[in-house]
HTML snippet that shows the backbone in 3Dmol.js (N, CA, C, O; Angstrom):
<script src="https://3Dmol.org/build/3Dmol-min.js"></script>
<div id="view" style="width:600px;height:400px;position:relative"></div>
<script>
const pdb = `
ATOM      1  N   ASP A   1      58.305-168.754-137.573  1.00  0.00           N
ATOM      2  CA  ASP A   1      57.964-170.150-137.781  1.00  0.00           C
ATOM      3  C   ASP A   1      56.675-170.461-137.017  1.00  0.00           C
ATOM      4  O   ASP A   1      56.525-170.050-135.866  1.00  0.00           O
ATOM      5  N   ASN A   2      55.753-171.175-137.644  1.00  0.00           N
ATOM      6  CA  ASN A   2      54.474-171.493-137.025  1.00  0.00           C
ATOM      7  C   ASN A   2      54.625-172.383-135.801  1.00  0.00           C
ATOM      8  O   ASN A   2      53.911-172.215-134.813  1.00  0.00           O
ATOM      9  N   TYR A   3      55.562-173.335-135.868  1.00  0.00           N
ATOM     10  CA  TYR A   3      55.780-174.224-134.735  1.00  0.00           C
ATOM     11  C   TYR A   3      56.250-173.446-133.512  1.00  0.00           C
ATOM     12  O   TYR A   3      55.792-173.696-132.397  1.00  0.00           O
ATOM     13  N   GLU A   4      57.151-172.517-133.720  1.00  0.00           N
ATOM     14  CA  GLU A   4      57.649-171.704-132.607  1.00  0.00           C
ATOM     15  C   GLU A   4      56.541-170.823-132.038  1.00  0.00           C
ATOM     16  O   GLU A   4      56.457-170.638-130.824  1.00  0.00           O
ATOM     17  N   ASP A   5      55.693-170.279-132.906  1.00  0.00           N
ATOM     18  CA  ASP A   5      54.570-169.461-132.448  1.00  0.00           C
ATOM     19  C   ASP A   5      53.615-170.293-131.600  1.00  0.00           C
ATOM     20  O   ASP A   5      53.152-169.844-130.551  1.00  0.00           O
ATOM     21  N   LEU A   6      53.322-171.508-132.059  1.00  0.00           N
ATOM     22  CA  LEU A   6      52.421-172.398-131.318  1.00  0.00           C
ATOM     23  C   LEU A   6      53.041-172.785-129.988  1.00  0.00           C
ATOM     24  O   LEU A   6      52.355-172.803-128.966  1.00  0.00           O
ATOM     25  N   THR A   7      54.317-173.091-129.992  1.00  0.00           N
ATOM     26  CA  THR A   7      55.013-173.455-128.754  1.00  0.00           C
ATOM     27  C   THR A   7      54.983-172.304-127.755  1.00  0.00           C
ATOM     28  O   THR A   7      54.747-172.520-126.567  1.00  0.00           O
ATOM     29  N   ARG A   8      55.217-171.100-128.224  1.00  0.00           N
ATOM     30  CA  ARG A   8      55.198-169.929-127.353  1.00  0.00           C
ATOM     31  C   ARG A   8      53.792-169.702-126.786  1.00  0.00           C
ATOM     32  O   ARG A   8      53.633-169.394-125.605  1.00  0.00           O
ATOM     33  N   MET A   9      52.777-169.856-127.642  1.00  0.00           N
ATOM     34  CA  MET A   9      51.400-169.678-127.194  1.00  0.00           C
ATOM     35  C   MET A   9      51.035-170.690-126.111  1.00  0.00           C
ATOM     36  O   MET A   9      50.404-170.336-125.115  1.00  0.00           O
ATOM     37  N   ILE A  10      51.427-171.936-126.303  1.00  0.00           N
ATOM     38  CA  ILE A  10      51.129-172.977-125.323  1.00  0.00           C
ATOM     39  C   ILE A  10      51.842-172.700-124.015  1.00  0.00           C
ATOM     40  O   ILE A  10      51.267-172.881-122.941  1.00  0.00           O
ATOM     41  N   ALA A  11      53.085-172.265-124.097  1.00  0.00           N
ATOM     42  CA  ALA A  11      53.856-171.974-122.887  1.00  0.00           C
ATOM     43  C   ALA A  11      53.234-170.838-122.085  1.00  0.00           C
ATOM     44  O   ALA A  11      53.398-170.774-120.866  1.00  0.00           O
ATOM     45  N   GLU A  12      52.520-169.943-122.762  1.00  0.00           N
ATOM     46  CA  GLU A  12      51.905-168.804-122.081  1.00  0.00           C
ATOM     47  C   GLU A  12      50.529-169.113-121.509  1.00  0.00           C
ATOM     48  O   GLU A  12      49.960-168.295-120.785  1.00  0.00           O
ATOM     49  N   LEU A  13      49.989-170.287-121.827  1.00  0.00           N
ATOM     50  CA  LEU A  13      48.680-170.652-121.290  1.00  0.00           C
ATOM     51  C   LEU A  13      48.775-170.879-119.789  1.00  0.00           C
ATOM     52  O   LEU A  13      49.736-171.469-119.295  1.00  0.00           O
ATOM     53  N   GLY A  14      47.783-170.412-119.089  1.00  0.00           N
ATOM     54  CA  GLY A  14      47.690-170.702-117.676  1.00  0.00           C
ATOM     55  C   GLY A  14      46.940-172.008-117.473  1.00  0.00           C
ATOM     56  O   GLY A  14      46.310-172.518-118.399  1.00  0.00           O
ATOM     57  N   LEU A  15      47.005-172.542-116.278  1.00  0.00           N
ATOM     58  CA  LEU A  15      46.330-173.802-115.984  1.00  0.00           C
ATOM     59  C   LEU A  15      44.834-173.693-116.233  1.00  0.00           C
ATOM     60  O   LEU A  15      44.230-174.640-116.736  1.00  0.00           O
ATOM     61  N   SER A  16      44.222-172.565-115.894  1.00  0.00           N
ATOM     62  CA  SER A  16      42.782-172.404-116.115  1.00  0.00           C
ATOM     63  C   SER A  16      42.451-172.398-117.610  1.00  0.00           C
ATOM     64  O   SER A  16      41.405-172.908-118.011  1.00  0.00           O
ATOM     65  N   ASP A  17      43.330-171.825-118.436  1.00  0.00           N
ATOM     66  CA  ASP A  17      43.125-171.840-119.886  1.00  0.00           C
ATOM     67  C   ASP A  17      43.136-173.274-120.419  1.00  0.00           C
ATOM     68  O   ASP A  17      42.281-173.666-121.214  1.00  0.00           O
ATOM     69  N   VAL A  18      44.108-174.032-119.970  1.00  0.00           N
ATOM     70  CA  VAL A  18      44.240-175.419-120.420  1.00  0.00           C
ATOM     71  C   VAL A  18      43.018-176.227-119.988  1.00  0.00           C
ATOM     72  O   VAL A  18      42.464-176.994-120.776  1.00  0.00           O
ATOM     73  N   GLU A  19      42.604-176.052-118.738  1.00  0.00           N
ATOM     74  CA  GLU A  19      41.447-176.796-118.250  1.00  0.00           C
ATOM     75  C   GLU A  19      40.175-176.429-119.014  1.00  0.00           C
ATOM     76  O   GLU A  19      39.340-177.296-119.272  1.00  0.00           O
ATOM     77  N   ARG A  20      40.022-175.170-119.374  1.00  0.00           N
ATOM     78  CA  ARG A  20      38.844-174.736-120.130  1.00  0.00           C
ATOM     79  C   ARG A  20      38.842-175.367-121.523  1.00  0.00           C
ATOM     80  O   ARG A  20      37.810-175.862-121.976  1.00  0.00           O
ATOM     81  N   LEU A  21      39.967-175.353-122.189  1.00  0.00           N
ATOM     82  CA  LEU A  21      40.057-175.969-123.510  1.00  0.00           C
ATOM     83  C   LEU A  21      39.820-177.471-123.445  1.00  0.00           C
ATOM     84  O   LEU A  21      39.144-178.045-124.299  1.00  0.00           O
ATOM     85  N   GLN A  22      40.392-178.102-122.413  1.00  0.00           N
ATOM     86  CA  GLN A  22      40.213-179.550-122.267  1.00  0.00           C
ATOM     87  C   GLN A  22      38.751-179.886-122.005  1.00  0.00           C
ATOM     88  O   GLN A  22      38.256-180.900-122.497  1.00  0.00           O
ATOM     89  N   SER A  23      38.052-179.051-121.239  1.00  0.00           N
ATOM     90  CA  SER A  23      36.643-179.332-120.946  1.00  0.00           C
ATOM     91  C   SER A  23      35.787-179.265-122.207  1.00  0.00           C
ATOM     92  O   SER A  23      34.800-179.993-122.318  1.00  0.00           O
ATOM     93  N   LEU A  24      36.145-178.411-123.152  1.00  0.00           N
ATOM     94  CA  LEU A  24      35.420-178.358-124.420  1.00  0.00           C
ATOM     95  C   LEU A  24      35.510-179.685-125.160  1.00  0.00           C
ATOM     96  O   LEU A  24      34.517-180.162-125.709  1.00  0.00           O
ATOM     97  N   TYR A  25      36.687-180.276-125.175  1.00  0.00           N
ATOM     98  CA  TYR A  25      36.865-181.553-125.846  1.00  0.00           C
ATOM     99  C   TYR A  25      36.264-182.697-125.040  1.00  0.00           C
ATOM    100  O   TYR A  25      35.738-183.645-125.623  1.00  0.00           O
ATOM    101  N   ASP A  26      36.331-182.628-123.727  1.00  0.00           N
ATOM    102  CA  ASP A  26      35.707-183.655-122.892  1.00  0.00           C
ATOM    103  C   ASP A  26      34.204-183.673-123.108  1.00  0.00           C
ATOM    104  O   ASP A  26      33.594-184.742-123.152  1.00  0.00           O
ATOM    105  N   HIS A  27      33.606-182.503-123.243  1.00  0.00           N
ATOM    106  CA  HIS A  27      32.165-182.406-123.479  1.00  0.00           C
ATOM    107  C   HIS A  27      31.802-183.076-124.804  1.00  0.00           C
ATOM    108  O   HIS A  27      30.790-183.772-124.892  1.00  0.00           O
ATOM    109  N   ARG A  28      32.595-182.876-125.796  1.00  0.00           N
ATOM    110  CA  ARG A  28      32.349-183.491-127.100  1.00  0.00           C
ATOM    111  C   ARG A  28      32.405-185.014-126.988  1.00  0.00           C
ATOM    112  O   ARG A  28      31.580-185.708-127.581  1.00  0.00           O
ATOM    113  N   GLU A  29      33.369-185.533-126.237  1.00  0.00           N
ATOM    114  CA  GLU A  29      33.486-186.977-126.058  1.00  0.00           C
ATOM    115  C   GLU A  29      32.262-187.545-125.352  1.00  0.00           C
ATOM    116  O   GLU A  29      31.806-188.638-125.689  1.00  0.00           O
ATOM    117  N   ARG A  30      31.730-186.822-124.384  1.00  0.00           N
ATOM    118  CA  ARG A  30      30.555-187.306-123.652  1.00  0.00           C
ATOM    119  C   ARG A  30      29.329-187.382-124.549  1.00  0.00           C
ATOM    120  O   ARG A  30      28.411-188.157-124.282  1.00  0.00           O
ATOM    121  N   ARG A  31      29.309-186.591-125.602  1.00  0.00           N
ATOM    122  CA  ARG A  31      28.177-186.633-126.531  1.00  0.00           C
ATOM    123  C   ARG A  31      28.278-187.823-127.469  1.00  0.00           C
ATOM    124  O   ARG A  31      27.399-188.025-128.306  1.00  0.00           O
ATOM    125  N   GLY A  32      29.325-188.605-127.344  1.00  0.00           N
ATOM    126  CA  GLY A  32      29.458-189.822-128.117  1.00  0.00           C
ATOM    127  C   GLY A  32      30.133-189.676-129.461  1.00  0.00           C
ATOM    128  O   GLY A  32      30.144-190.621-130.250  1.00  0.00           O
ATOM    129  N   LYS A  33      30.691-188.526-129.739  1.00  0.00           N
ATOM    130  CA  LYS A  33      31.387-188.338-131.010  1.00  0.00           C
ATOM    131  C   LYS A  33      32.842-188.763-130.860  1.00  0.00           C
ATOM    132  O   LYS A  33      33.525-188.372-129.914  1.00  0.00           O
ATOM    133  N   GLU A  34      33.290-189.554-131.791  1.00  0.00           N
ATOM    134  CA  GLU A  34      34.693-189.954-131.797  1.00  0.00           C
ATOM    135  C   GLU A  34      35.542-188.776-132.264  1.00  0.00           C
ATOM    136  O   GLU A  34      35.196-188.110-133.240  1.00  0.00           O
ATOM    137  N   PRO A  35      36.648-188.517-131.576  1.00  0.00           N
ATOM    138  CA  PRO A  35      37.502-187.399-132.006  1.00  0.00           C
ATOM    139  C   PRO A  35      38.233-187.732-133.303  1.00  0.00           C
ATOM    140  O   PRO A  35      38.594-188.883-133.550  1.00  0.00           O
ATOM    141  N   SER A  36      38.440-186.734-134.103  1.00  0.00           N
ATOM    142  CA  SER A  36      39.228-186.898-135.332  1.00  0.00           C
ATOM    143  C   SER A  36      40.705-186.999-134.951  1.00  0.00           C
ATOM    144  O   SER A  36      41.074-186.773-133.798  1.00  0.00           O
ATOM    145  N   ASP A  37      41.525-187.333-135.908  1.00  0.00           N
ATOM    146  CA  ASP A  37      42.974-187.397-135.661  1.00  0.00           C
ATOM    147  C   ASP A  37      43.490-186.043-135.182  1.00  0.00           C
ATOM    148  O   ASP A  37      44.335-185.964-134.290  1.00  0.00           O
ATOM    149  N   ARG A  38      42.972-184.993-135.783  1.00  0.00           N
ATOM    150  CA  ARG A  38      43.390-183.639-135.390  1.00  0.00           C
ATOM    151  C   ARG A  38      43.004-183.357-133.940  1.00  0.00           C
ATOM    152  O   ARG A  38      43.779-182.760-133.193  1.00  0.00           O
ATOM    153  N   GLU A  39      41.808-183.786-133.545  1.00  0.00           N
ATOM    154  CA  GLU A  39      41.360-183.561-132.174  1.00  0.00           C
ATOM    155  C   GLU A  39      42.164-184.386-131.185  1.00  0.00           C
ATOM    156  O   GLU A  39      42.464-183.914-130.088  1.00  0.00           O
ATOM    157  N   VAL A  40      42.517-185.611-131.553  1.00  0.00           N
ATOM    158  CA  VAL A  40      43.367-186.435-130.683  1.00  0.00           C
ATOM    159  C   VAL A  40      44.707-185.743-130.471  1.00  0.00           C
ATOM    160  O   VAL A  40      45.216-185.684-129.352  1.00  0.00           O
ATOM    161  N   ALA A  41      45.272-185.220-131.552  1.00  0.00           N
ATOM    162  CA  ALA A  41      46.543-184.496-131.436  1.00  0.00           C
ATOM    163  C   ALA A  41      46.384-183.286-130.525  1.00  0.00           C
ATOM    164  O   ALA A  41      47.266-182.995-129.716  1.00  0.00           O
ATOM    165  N   PHE A  42      45.259-182.578-130.654  1.00  0.00           N
ATOM    166  CA  PHE A  42      45.021-181.407-129.817  1.00  0.00           C
ATOM    167  C   PHE A  42      44.852-181.805-128.351  1.00  0.00           C
ATOM    168  O   PHE A  42      45.345-181.117-127.457  1.00  0.00           O
ATOM    169  N   ILE A  43      44.163-182.904-128.109  1.00  0.00           N
ATOM    170  CA  ILE A  43      43.985-183.388-126.738  1.00  0.00           C
ATOM    171  C   ILE A  43      45.339-183.702-126.109  1.00  0.00           C
ATOM    172  O   ILE A  43      45.598-183.336-124.962  1.00  0.00           O
ATOM    173  N   LEU A  44      46.191-184.373-126.855  1.00  0.00           N
ATOM    174  CA  LEU A  44      47.531-184.676-126.341  1.00  0.00           C
ATOM    175  C   LEU A  44      48.330-183.401-126.107  1.00  0.00           C
ATOM    176  O   LEU A  44      49.066-183.293-125.126  1.00  0.00           O
ATOM    177  N   LEU A  45      48.186-182.450-127.001  1.00  0.00           N
ATOM    178  CA  LEU A  45      48.847-181.158-126.847  1.00  0.00           C
ATOM    179  C   LEU A  45      48.365-180.466-125.575  1.00  0.00           C
ATOM    180  O   LEU A  45      49.168-179.881-124.847  1.00  0.00           O
ATOM    181  N   MET A  46      47.060-180.527-125.300  1.00  0.00           N
ATOM    182  CA  MET A  46      46.513-179.898-124.100  1.00  0.00           C
ATOM    183  C   MET A  46      46.999-180.608-122.834  1.00  0.00           C
ATOM    184  O   MET A  46      47.230-179.962-121.812  1.00  0.00           O
ATOM    185  N   GLN A  47      47.155-181.923-122.896  1.00  0.00           N
ATOM    186  CA  GLN A  47      47.697-182.633-121.740  1.00  0.00           C
ATOM    187  C   GLN A  47      49.123-182.166-121.459  1.00  0.00           C
ATOM    188  O   GLN A  47      49.497-181.944-120.307  1.00  0.00           O
ATOM    189  N   ASN A  48      49.906-182.020-122.511  1.00  0.00           N
ATOM    190  CA  ASN A  48      51.274-181.520-122.335  1.00  0.00           C
ATOM    191  C   ASN A  48      51.271-180.081-121.837  1.00  0.00           C
ATOM    192  O   ASN A  48      52.101-179.703-121.010  1.00  0.00           O
ATOM    193  N   ALA A  49      50.344-179.287-122.338  1.00  0.00           N
ATOM    194  CA  ALA A  49      50.251-177.893-121.892  1.00  0.00           C
ATOM    195  C   ALA A  49      49.863-177.843-120.418  1.00  0.00           C
ATOM    196  O   ALA A  49      50.373-177.005-119.674  1.00  0.00           O
ATOM    197  N   ARG A  50      48.962-178.734-119.985  1.00  0.00           N
ATOM    198  CA  ARG A  50      48.570-178.780-118.573  1.00  0.00           C
ATOM    199  C   ARG A  50      49.783-179.113-117.704  1.00  0.00           C
ATOM    200  O   ARG A  50      50.005-178.491-116.665  1.00  0.00           O
ATOM    201  N   GLU A  51      50.556-180.094-118.138  1.00  0.00           N
ATOM    202  CA  GLU A  51      51.750-180.457-117.381  1.00  0.00           C
ATOM    203  C   GLU A  51      52.739-179.293-117.302  1.00  0.00           C
ATOM    204  O   GLU A  51      53.337-179.051-116.254  1.00  0.00           O
ATOM    205  N   LEU A  52      52.904-178.583-118.404  1.00  0.00           N
ATOM    206  CA  LEU A  52      53.802-177.430-118.422  1.00  0.00           C
ATOM    207  C   LEU A  52      53.279-176.316-117.516  1.00  0.00           C
ATOM    208  O   LEU A  52      54.055-175.692-116.793  1.00  0.00           O
ATOM    209  N   ALA A  53      51.973-176.065-117.552  1.00  0.00           N
ATOM    210  CA  ALA A  53      51.389-175.024-116.709  1.00  0.00           C
ATOM    211  C   ALA A  53      51.540-175.389-115.229  1.00  0.00           C
ATOM    212  O   ALA A  53      51.832-174.524-114.404  1.00  0.00           O
ATOM    213  N   GLU A  54      51.343-176.654-114.895  1.00  0.00           N
ATOM    214  CA  GLU A  54      51.521-177.092-113.504  1.00  0.00           C
ATOM    215  C   GLU A  54      52.978-176.951-113.081  1.00  0.00           C
ATOM    216  O   GLU A  54      53.267-176.518-111.965  1.00  0.00           O
ATOM    217  N   PHE A  55      53.887-177.315-113.965  1.00  0.00           N
ATOM    218  CA  PHE A  55      55.310-177.176-113.669  1.00  0.00           C
ATOM    219  C   PHE A  55      55.668-175.709-113.427  1.00  0.00           C
ATOM    220  O   PHE A  55      56.376-175.384-112.475  1.00  0.00           O
ATOM    221  N   ASN A  56      55.169-174.824-114.303  1.00  0.00           N
ATOM    222  CA  ASN A  56      55.456-173.400-114.145  1.00  0.00           C
ATOM    223  C   ASN A  56      54.885-172.859-112.837  1.00  0.00           C
ATOM    224  O   ASN A  56      55.523-172.038-112.178  1.00  0.00           O
ATOM    225  N   ALA A  57      53.698-173.308-112.460  1.00  0.00           N
ATOM    226  CA  ALA A  57      53.105-172.876-111.189  1.00  0.00           C
ATOM    227  C   ALA A  57      53.933-173.385-110.008  1.00  0.00           C
ATOM    228  O   ALA A  57      54.170-172.648-109.051  1.00  0.00           O
ATOM    229  N   ASP A  58      54.372-174.641-110.078  1.00  0.00           N
ATOM    230  CA  ASP A  58      55.209-175.201-109.018  1.00  0.00           C
ATOM    231  C   ASP A  58      56.545-174.468-108.923  1.00  0.00           C
ATOM    232  O   ASP A  58      57.043-174.198-107.830  1.00  0.00           O
ATOM    233  N   LEU A  59      57.115-174.152-110.081  1.00  0.00           N
ATOM    234  CA  LEU A  59      58.388-173.429-110.099  1.00  0.00           C
ATOM    235  C   LEU A  59      58.242-172.048-109.471  1.00  0.00           C
ATOM    236  O   LEU A  59      59.089-171.618-108.688  1.00  0.00           O
ATOM    237  N   ALA A  60      57.164-171.361-109.822  1.00  0.00           N
ATOM    238  CA  ALA A  60      56.925-170.019-109.257  1.00  0.00           C
ATOM    239  C   ALA A  60      56.768-170.109-107.736  1.00  0.00           C
ATOM    240  O   ALA A  60      57.286-169.262-107.009  1.00  0.00           O
ATOM    241  N   LEU A  61      56.064-171.122-107.261  1.00  0.00           N
ATOM    242  CA  LEU A  61      55.885-171.305-105.822  1.00  0.00           C
ATOM    243  C   LEU A  61      57.232-171.600-105.151  1.00  0.00           C
ATOM    244  O   LEU A  61      57.551-171.037-104.104  1.00  0.00           O
ATOM    245  N   ALA A  62      58.002-172.471-105.758  1.00  0.00           N
ATOM    246  CA  ALA A  62      59.307-172.825-105.173  1.00  0.00           C
ATOM    247  C   ALA A  62      60.238-171.611-105.119  1.00  0.00           C
ATOM    248  O   ALA A  62      61.013-171.464-104.174  1.00  0.00           O
ATOM    249  N   GLN A  63      60.164-170.759-106.113  1.00  0.00           N
ATOM    250  CA  GLN A  63      61.021-169.578-106.116  1.00  0.00           C
ATOM    251  C   GLN A  63      60.607-168.567-105.053  1.00  0.00           C
ATOM    252  O   GLN A  63      61.435-167.786-104.583  1.00  0.00           O
ATOM    253  N   ARG A  64      59.339-168.578-104.674  1.00  0.00           N
ATOM    254  CA  ARG A  64      58.890-167.665-103.621  1.00  0.00           C
ATOM    255  C   ARG A  64      59.255-168.138-102.234  1.00  0.00           C
ATOM    256  O   ARG A  64      59.257-167.350-101.288  1.00  0.00           O
ATOM    257  N   LEU A  65      59.568-169.428-102.099  1.00  0.00           N
ATOM    258  CA  LEU A  65      59.910-169.969-100.763  1.00  0.00           C
ATOM    259  C   LEU A  65      61.305-169.614-100.333  1.00  0.00           C
ATOM    260  O   LEU A  65      61.731-169.995 -99.243  1.00  0.00           O
TER     261      LEU A  65
END
`;
const viewer = $3Dmol.createViewer("view");
viewer.addModel(pdb, "pdb");
viewer.setStyle({}, {cartoon: {color: "spectrum"}});
viewer.zoomTo();
viewer.render();
</script>
């Protein structure tokens, strides 16, 4: 299923991956271009991916303590 593949891919992203992807879209916004509906959805997806990556990093740290 494509949704499951996308979900798995997002879960495997590291925080640096998410930040790099987000910076690409932030750069586009600074150039004054309005994001398309697809880009807005992707931006929201990246925000969720960032939160998941931060959670996973926090969990890994907590497990090491």
